[in-house]
C-alpha positions in Angstrom: -34.9 -98.9 -55.7 -31.8 -96.7 -55.4 -32.7 -96.0 -51.6 -33.0 -100.1 -50.9 -29.9 -100.3 -52.9 -27.8 -97.9 -50.7 -29.2 -99.6 -47.6 -28.1 -102.7 -48.6 -24.8 -101.4 -49.1 -24.7 -99.5 -46.2 -25.5 -102.7 -44.1 -22.9 -104.6 -45.9 -20.1 -102.0 -45.4 -21.1 -101.9 -41.6 -21.1 -105.5 -41.2 -17.7 -105.7 -42.7 -16.6 -103.1 -40.3 -17.8 -105.0 -37.5 -16.3 -108.3 -38.6 -13.0 -106.5 -39.4 -12.9 -105.2 -35.8 -13.7 -108.5 -34.2 -10.8 -110.1 -36.3 -8.6 -107.4 -35.2 -9.4 -108.0 -31.5 -9.3 -111.6 -31.3 -8.7 -111.3 -27.3 -5.0 -112.3 -27.8 -3.6 -109.3 -29.9 -2.7 -106.1 -27.8 -2.6 -108.2 -24.6 0.1 -111.1 -25.4 3.8 -109.9 -26.0 4.5 -113.0 -27.9 2.2 -112.5 -30.6 4.6 -110.6 -33.1 8.0 -110.2 -34.2 8.9 -106.7 -34.5 10.4 -104.5 -37.6 12.1 -101.3 -36.8 12.3 -98.5 -39.2 14.7 -95.6 -37.7 15.3 -91.8 -38.7 12.2 -91.2 -40.6 11.9 -87.4 -40.8 8.2 -86.2 -39.5 9.0 -82.5 -39.3 11.2 -79.6 -38.1 11.3 -77.1 -35.7 12.6 -73.5 -35.3 15.5 -73.2 -33.1 14.6 -71.0 -30.0 17.1 -70.2 -27.6 15.8 -68.2 -24.1 13.1 -66.9 -26.4 15.3 -65.8 -29.5 14.9 -67.5 -32.5 17.9 -68.7 -34.6 17.2 -68.8 -38.3 17.6 -72.4 -38.7 15.4 -75.4 -38.4 15.6 -78.1 -36.3 14.9 -82.0 -38.3 12.6 -83.9 -36.2 13.0 -87.9 -36.6 10.7 -90.8 -35.5 11.5 -94.7 -35.1 8.7 -96.9 -36.1 8.1 -100.2 -34.3 5.8 -102.5 -36.4 4.3 -106.0 -35.7 5.3 -108.1 -38.5 2.0 -109.7 -40.0 1.1 -109.8 -43.7 -2.4 -108.9 -44.6 -3.3 -107.3 -41.2 -5.9 -105.2 -40.6 -4.8 -101.2 -39.8 -3.4 -101.2 -36.3 -3.5 -98.6 -33.5 -0.7 -96.5 -32.8 1.1 -95.2 -30.1 3.4 -92.1 -30.2 5.6 -92.0 -27.3 8.1 -89.1 -26.2 11.3 -89.8 -24.0 12.1 -88.0 -20.5 15.1 -85.9 -19.5 13.8 -82.6 -17.9 13.9 -81.2 -21.2 17.5 -80.7 -21.5 18.8 -84.1 -22.4 17.4 -87.7 -23.8 16.7 -89.1 -27.0 14.1 -91.4 -28.9 16.6 -94.4 -28.6 16.4 -94.0 -24.6 16.7 -97.7 -23.2 13.2 -97.6 -21.4 11.7 -96.1 -24.5 13.1 -98.7 -26.6 11.7 -101.4 -24.4 8.1 -100.3 -24.2 7.9 -99.6 -27.9 9.1 -103.2 -28.7 6.9 -104.6 -26.0 3.7 -103.1 -27.2 4.7 -103.7 -31.0 5.2 -107.7 -30.2 1.4 -107.5 -28.6 0.6 -105.8 -32.4 0.6 -102.0 -31.6 2.4 -99.8 -34.2 4.7 -97.9 -31.8 6.6 -94.6 -32.8 9.6 -92.7 -31.0 9.6 -89.3 -31.6 12.3 -86.3 -31.2 11.3 -83.2 -30.0 13.1 -79.7 -29.1 15.1 -79.7 -26.0 15.8 -76.6 -24.1 19.4 -75.9 -23.2 18.3 -72.3 -21.8 16.8 -74.1 -18.7 20.4 -74.8 -17.8 21.4 -71.4 -17.8 18.1 -69.6 -16.8 16.3 -72.1 -15.2 13.0 -69.9 -14.7 9.4 -71.0 -14.7 8.8 -68.9 -18.1 11.5 -70.9 -19.6 10.2 -74.2 -18.5 6.7 -73.3 -19.7 8.1 -72.7 -23.1 10.0 -76.0 -22.9 6.7 -77.9 -22.4 5.0 -76.0 -25.3 7.7 -76.7 -27.7 7.7 -80.4 -27.0 3.9 -80.3 -26.8 3.8 -78.6 -30.4 6.6 -81.1 -31.8 4.9 -84.3 -30.2 1.5 -82.8 -32.1 3.6 -82.6 -35.4 4.4 -86.2 -35.2 0.6 -86.9 -34.4 -0.6 -85.2 -37.6 2.4 -86.9 -39.6 0.7 -90.3 -38.7 -2.5 -89.1 -40.2 -1.0 -87.7 -43.1 1.1 -90.9 -43.8 -2.4 -92.6 -44.3 -3.8 -90.0 -46.6 -0.8 -89.0 -48.6 1.9 -91.9 -48.3 -0.4 -95.1 -48.9 -0.6 -95.9 -45.4 2.9 -97.1 -45.2 2.7 -98.1 -41.7 -0.6 -99.8 -41.7 -2.5 -97.8 -39.0 -5.8 -96.9 -38.0 -6.4 -93.4 -37.8 -9.3 -93.8 -35.1 -7.1 -95.3 -33.0 -4.1 -92.8 -32.3 -2.8 -92.7 -28.8 0.0 -90.6 -27.1 2.5 -91.5 -24.3 5.7 -90.5 -22.8 8.0 -90.7 -19.7 8.7 -87.7 -17.4 9.0 -84.8 -19.6 8.0 -86.8 -22.6 4.7 -87.5 -20.4 4.3 -83.8 -20.1 4.2 -83.6 -24.0 1.5 -86.0 -24.3 -0.7 -84.9 -21.5 -0.7 -81.5 -22.8 -1.2 -82.6 -26.2 -4.6 -84.2 -25.2 -5.7 -81.5 -22.6 -4.1 -78.5 -23.6 -6.4 -77.8 -26.7 -7.3 -74.2 -26.7 -4.9 -71.1 -27.4 -7.3 -69.4 -24.7 -5.7 -72.0 -22.2 -2.1 -71.0 -22.8 -0.5 -69.5 -19.6 -0.1 -65.9 -19.6 3.8 -66.0 -19.1 4.3 -67.4 -22.6 0.8 -66.5 -24.4 2.8 -63.9 -26.6 5.5 -66.2 -27.6 3.1 -69.5 -28.4 0.8 -67.1 -30.5 4.0 -66.0 -32.5 4.9 -69.4 -33.1 1.8 -71.2 -34.1 -0.1 -71.5 -30.9 -0.7 -74.7 -29.4 -0.6 -76.7 -32.6 2.8 -75.1 -33.4 4.7 -75.0 -36.6 6.9 -78.1 -36.7 5.0 -79.6 -39.6 2.3 -81.4 -41.4 -0.5 -78.9 -41.2 -4.0 -79.5 -42.3 -4.0 -82.7 -40.2 -5.7 -83.4 -36.8 -3.4 -83.7 -33.6 -6.0 -85.4 -31.7 -4.9 -88.4 -29.4 -7.4 -90.9 -28.2 -5.8 -91.8 -25.0 -2.9 -91.0 -23.0 -0.1 -92.9 -21.4 1.3 -90.8 -18.6 4.4 -92.3 -17.0 5.4 -90.0 -14.3 4.5 -86.9 -16.0 2.2 -83.7 -15.3 -0.1 -80.8 -16.4 0.6 -77.3 -16.1 -3.0 -77.0 -14.6 -6.1 -79.7 -14.2 -8.4 -76.9 -15.1 -7.7 -77.5 -19.0 -9.2 -81.0 -18.7 -12.7 -80.9 -19.6 -15.8 -83.6 -19.9 -15.5 -85.7 -22.9 -11.5 -85.3 -23.0 -9.5 -88.2 -23.6 -9.0 -91.2 -21.3 -5.8 -91.4 -19.2 -3.6 -94.1 -17.6 -0.9 -93.4 -15.4 2.2 -94.6 -13.2 4.1 -92.7 -10.9 6.2 -93.1 -7.8 4.3 -91.6 -4.6 7.7 -90.0 -3.2 8.6 -88.5 -6.8 11.4 -85.7 -5.7 11.4 -84.7 -9.6 7.8 -84.5 -10.9 5.4 -84.3 -8.0 3.0 -87.1 -7.4 0.3 -84.5 -6.6 0.4 -80.8 -7.0 3.3 -79.2 -6.0 6.4 -77.3 -7.4 9.4 -78.9 -9.7 12.5 -77.9 -8.0 14.9 -79.8 -10.4 17.5 -77.6 -12.1 16.3 -74.6 -9.3 12.8 -74.3 -11.4 10.1 -73.3 -9.1 7.7 -74.6 -11.4 3.9 -75.3 -10.0 2.1 -78.4 -11.8 -0.6 -81.0 -11.0 1.0 -84.4 -11.0 -0.5 -87.9 -11.7 -2.7 -88.2 -8.7 -4.5 -84.4 -9.1 -4.8 -85.5 -12.7 -6.6 -88.6 -11.8 -8.8 -86.8 -9.3 -10.0 -84.1 -11.9 -10.5 -87.2 -14.4 -12.8 -88.9 -11.9 -14.6 -85.5 -11.4 -15.3 -85.0 -15.0 -16.4 -88.7 -15.6 -13.0 -89.3 -17.8 -12.1 -92.9 -17.8 -8.7 -93.3 -16.2 -6.6 -95.5 -14.1 -3.6 -94.5 -11.9 -1.0 -97.3 -10.5 1.1 -95.5 -7.7 4.4 -97.1 -6.8 4.3 -96.5 -2.9 7.3 -94.9 -1.6 9.1 -94.9 -4.9 10.9 -91.8 -6.6 11.2 -90.7 -10.0 10.5 -93.2 -13.1 11.3 -96.3 -10.8 10.4 -98.5 -14.1 13.5 -97.2 -15.6 16.0 -99.1 -13.5 14.0 -101.8 -12.2 12.5 -104.5 -14.4 9.7 -105.6 -11.9 8.5 -102.3 -11.9 8.8 -101.8 -15.9 6.8 -105.0 -15.9 4.1 -103.5 -14.0 4.1 -100.7 -16.0 3.8 -102.3 -19.3 1.1 -104.8 -17.9 -1.1 -102.1 -16.2 -0.8 -99.8 -19.1 -1.5 -102.5 -21.5 -4.8 -103.6 -19.5 -6.0 -100.2 -20.0 -5.4 -99.8 -23.3 -6.9 -103.0 -24.5 -9.9 -101.4 -23.5 -9.4 -98.6 -25.5 -8.6 -100.4 -28.5 -10.8 -103.2 -28.2 -14.0 -101.8 -26.4 -16.3 -104.6 -27.5 -14.1 -106.8 -25.5 -14.8 -104.8 -22.3 -15.6 -107.5 -19.5 -15.0 -110.3 -21.6 -11.3 -110.4 -22.6 -10.3 -110.9 -19.0 -12.8 -113.5 -18.2 -12.6 -115.7 -21.4 -9.7 -114.8 -23.7 -6.7 -115.0 -21.1 -5.4 -115.4 -18.0 -4.9 -112.6 -15.0 -1.6 -111.4 -14.6 0.1 -110.4 -11.2 2.9 -108.0 -10.7 5.6 -107.3 -9.5 6.8 -110.6 -9.7 9.2 -111.1 -7.9 8.3 -109.2 -5.3 9.1 -108.8 -1.4 6.2 -106.9 0.1 2.8 -106.4 -2.2 1.7 -108.2 -5.2 -1.1 -107.0 -7.4 -3.6 -108.1 -10.1 -3.2 -106.5 -13.6 -6.2 -104.0 -14.2 -9.0 -103.4 -11.8 -10.4 -106.9 -10.4 -12.3 -106.1 -7.4 -14.6 -109.3 -7.7 -11.5 -111.6 -7.7 -11.1 -114.1 -4.8 -8.0 -116.0 -4.4 -5.6 -118.3 -2.4 -2.1 -118.8 -1.6 -0.6 -121.9 -1.7 2.9 -123.7 -1.4 4.3 -125.5 -4.3 3.3 -128.7 -2.9 -0.5 -127.3 -2.8 -0.7 -126.5 0.7 -3.1 -123.6 1.7 -1.2 -120.9 3.1 -3.9 -118.1 2.8 -7.4 -117.6 1.5 -9.8 -114.8 1.1 -12.9 -113.9 -0.4 -12.4 -110.8 -2.0 -9.5 -108.7 -3.4 -8.5 -105.1 -2.4 -7.0 -102.5 -4.5 -4.2 -102.2 -2.0 -3.0 -105.7 -3.3 -1.7 -108.6 -1.5 0.5 -108.2 1.2 3.2 -111.0 1.2 5.6 -109.2 3.4 5.5 -112.0 6.0 5.7 -115.0 3.6 9.3 -116.8 3.9 11.4 -116.6 0.9 10.6 -119.0 -1.8 8.2 -119.8 -4.5 4.3 -119.9 -4.2 1.1 -120.6 -6.3 -1.5 -118.1 -6.5 -5.2 -119.3 -7.3 -7.5 -116.6 -8.5 -11.0 -116.8 -9.3 -13.1 -114.4 -11.0 -16.8 -115.3 -12.3 -16.0 -117.9 -14.7 -12.3 -117.6 -14.9 -9.8 -119.8 -13.1 -6.2 -119.2 -13.1 -3.0 -120.6 -11.2 0.0 -118.5 -11.3 3.4 -118.8 -9.8 5.3 -115.9 -8.0 8.5 -115.7 -6.1 9.3 -113.7 -2.8 12.9 -113.0 -2.6 
């Protein structure tokens, strides 16, 4: 009797969990930016780090703060959260950087809880720009990033889930140096992997987890949003590691697109950029998606709205399949229209996400067919030969039909 009762309870529990996930993942949340208004709570203290200058510790603690962006919806299911870190070569930048603020606001409007964090900067790179100090800067940033992730789990366990988050859906991302932090937080997960040049320093300061706060909680992130970042060595990546989505300029002169050295600030610091990360991910069977910005330099989305749209839409589609795996292969067919980007564009347009089975035709605004094809390639649609003006793009993918307008400047 007891066993039968327990079975009924368990079946009811898992049935409720399934229903909850279906309610949460309705095919609009996490994809439509018009879903929610945003509440921003700034300046939340999540930890404190030792101030370290050129390997010398100062007897003081640097407080670390975060800003939390929440979608406004009463009675909602616990939300996925993305912890974001700003860029700035580890010598400048702030959690209120305009690109981070825009990304956080846009994803929060889709339904995510977004977190923009502080991490220690490394002024010693301006005075002594050595590979050792660069490696130490990445370690400190990664330690602080991990402390922020631990704080989010602590907030559920000890603070009554004040941000209404789901601890099974915690993701990490960042721009440039912030991307380094997120990538290393995901893949540099053993003290044995620490580079020899900083191993002693690292082990004296908490190892890969660091001592920035919130011990006793996991710093695991379930996927990575890498926006023009890199990793010290793809050898740290292993089968079963977190999925990753990246955008990166192919002519990036600051953080290499492939495997090369960072020369900014006269640092000869060898790293593996996004292309190398995704080649390794393919080899290991790690789910991944890379959007290259052909011929573009570092972080083109920071100053160009079209590239920012591309960045948000591309990472959004990848993350939707992480957040709502039961909708993979369904959402794009029956729950929302296809998107194209960048728009406007002078040369190429792309469909959001991976859509190799799309057929399309380009029409004039009067409905006259200009170009038609039965197959869409990953190179995108070349529109460089079209005169300036507005056009319609009709796209078909299995049972979905979309008509989209785009502009050729």
